[in-house]
C-alpha positions in Angstrom: 100.7 101.3 107.0 97.4 102.1 105.4 98.6 105.5 104.4 101.4 104.0 102.3 99.3 102.0 99.8 99.1 104.6 97.0 102.8 105.4 97.2 103.7 101.7 97.3 101.5 101.0 94.3 103.3 103.8 92.4 106.7 102.4 93.4 105.6 98.8 92.3 104.2 100.0 89.0 107.4 101.8 88.2 109.3 98.5 88.7 106.8 96.5 86.6 106.5 98.6 83.4 104.0 97.8 80.7 103.3 94.6 78.7 105.7 91.7 78.4 105.4 88.1 77.3 108.9 86.6 77.7 108.9 82.9 76.8 111.5 82.3 79.5 109.3 83.9 82.2 107.0 81.4 83.9 104.5 84.2 84.5 103.8 84.4 80.8 101.7 87.3 79.4 102.0 90.2 81.9 100.7 93.7 82.0 101.8 96.2 84.6 103.0 93.2 86.7 99.7 91.3 86.5 99.9 88.0 84.8 97.1 86.7 82.5 96.4 83.9 85.1 96.0 86.4 87.9 93.8 88.7 85.8 91.6 85.7 84.8 91.2 84.7 88.5 90.4 88.2 89.4 87.7 88.5 86.7 86.3 85.1 87.5 85.9 86.1 91.2 83.8 89.1 90.0 81.8 86.9 87.6 83.3 88.4 84.5 84.6 86.6 81.4 88.3 86.3 80.7 89.8 88.9 78.5 93.4 89.8 77.5 95.3 91.2 80.5 96.3 94.2 78.3 92.7 95.4 78.6 93.0 95.8 82.4 92.0 99.2 83.5 94.1 101.2 86.0 91.2 100.7 88.6 91.4 96.9 88.0 95.2 96.9 88.3 95.0 98.9 91.6 92.3 96.6 93.0 94.3 93.5 92.1 97.4 94.9 93.8 95.4 95.9 96.9 93.4 92.7 97.3 95.8 90.1 96.1 99.1 91.4 97.3 98.9 94.4 99.7 96.1 92.8 101.8 97.7 89.4 101.5 100.9 90.6 103.3 98.9 92.8 105.8 100.3 96.0 104.3 97.9 98.2 106.2 99.3 97.0 109.5 103.0 96.4 108.8 105.5 99.2 109.9 106.2 101.8 107.3 108.9 100.6 104.9 108.5 97.0 105.8 105.1 97.2 104.1 106.6 98.2 100.8 109.3 95.5 101.0 106.7 92.8 101.6 104.2 94.2 99.0 106.8 94.3 96.3 108.0 90.8 97.0 104.5 89.6 97.0 104.0 91.0 93.5 107.3 89.5 92.3 107.3 86.1 94.1 103.8 85.6 95.5 102.3 86.5 98.9 103.3 83.3 100.6 106.9 83.6 99.6 106.8 87.3 100.7 105.5 86.1 104.1 108.4 83.6 104.4 110.9 86.4 103.7 109.2 88.5 106.4 109.4 85.8 109.0 113.0 84.9 108.1 114.0 88.6 108.3 112.3 89.1 111.6 114.1 86.0 113.0 117.4 87.3 111.7 117.2 90.6 113.5 117.1 89.1 117.0 113.7 88.3 118.3 113.5 87.0 121.9 111.7 84.0 120.6 111.9 83.0 116.9 108.7 83.0 114.8 107.6 79.8 113.2 108.3 80.3 109.5 105.0 79.1 108.0 104.3 81.7 105.3 101.3 83.1 107.1 101.3 86.7 108.5 99.3 86.5 111.7 99.3 88.2 115.0 102.7 86.9 116.1 104.4 88.0 112.9 102.8 91.4 113.1 103.7 91.8 116.7 107.3 90.9 115.9 107.4 93.3 113.0 106.5 96.1 115.4 109.0 95.0 118.0 112.2 95.1 116.0 114.4 97.8 114.4 112.5 98.3 111.1 115.5 99.4 109.2 117.4 96.2 110.2 114.3 94.1 109.3 114.2 95.7 105.8 117.8 94.9 105.2 117.3 91.3 106.4 114.2 91.1 104.2 116.2 92.1 101.1 118.8 89.5 102.0 116.2 86.8 102.3 114.7 87.8 99.0 118.0 87.8 97.2 118.9 84.4 98.6 115.6 83.1 97.2 116.4 84.5 93.7 119.9 83.0 93.7 118.3 79.5 94.1 116.0 79.8 91.1 116.9 78.1 87.8 116.0 81.3 85.9 118.5 83.4 87.9 121.0 83.5 85.0 118.3 85.1 82.8 116.6 87.4 85.3 118.9 87.7 88.3 120.4 91.1 87.4 116.9 92.6 87.1 115.7 90.9 90.4 118.8 92.2 92.2 118.4 95.7 90.9 114.7 95.7 91.8 115.4 94.3 95.3 118.1 97.0 95.9 115.8 99.8 94.7 113.0 98.6 96.9 115.3 98.3 99.9 116.5 101.9 99.5 112.9 103.2 99.0 111.7 101.1 101.9 114.4 102.5 104.2 113.5 106.0 103.2 109.8 105.2 103.9 110.8 103.8 107.3 112.4 107.1 108.1 109.2 109.0 107.3 106.3 106.9 108.6 102.8 108.0 107.6 103.5 108.7 104.0 106.0 109.0 101.3 109.4 110.6 102.0 109.6 114.3 101.1 110.2 114.7 97.4 109.1 111.2 96.7 105.3 111.7 96.4 105.3 109.5 93.3 107.8 106.9 92.1 
């Protein structure tokens, strides 16, 4: 839901932390969850020269998250809670993989007719998202996400963190689903 973006951004940033450059992380140099490659692409699209990702302003970080992740998973139109789950997964695994998780989750919760799992969130996926029990879809989303992580070669290094993040996002998403139209009471910021 459009009303949830600022809260979802706060939740995501709390998961991401500050700067990291783990040699085992294929993302490389990362600041507040934005990789150097993503920052370069963002700046190039604006006609700006590349600069170190650590120089990214809060406004740039917010714009990157909105345009490259929230909008990519149709965060404005997904049901409350499912929007956060898809947004966070898009940040962590990429928007296309997040769309695969969504379609698999929706199929898992008993649609009359299964969606084609194509990694694109279109009218059929959005309609299905509004036709199912959102809480069950969030749980199935987390299960699809964890299944993906277990298959990665870097799971031994990062699996515990990915699992904790997915569980935290699931609980926060469920709380958000119970309070559509904004953050749950007492959770105005992450």
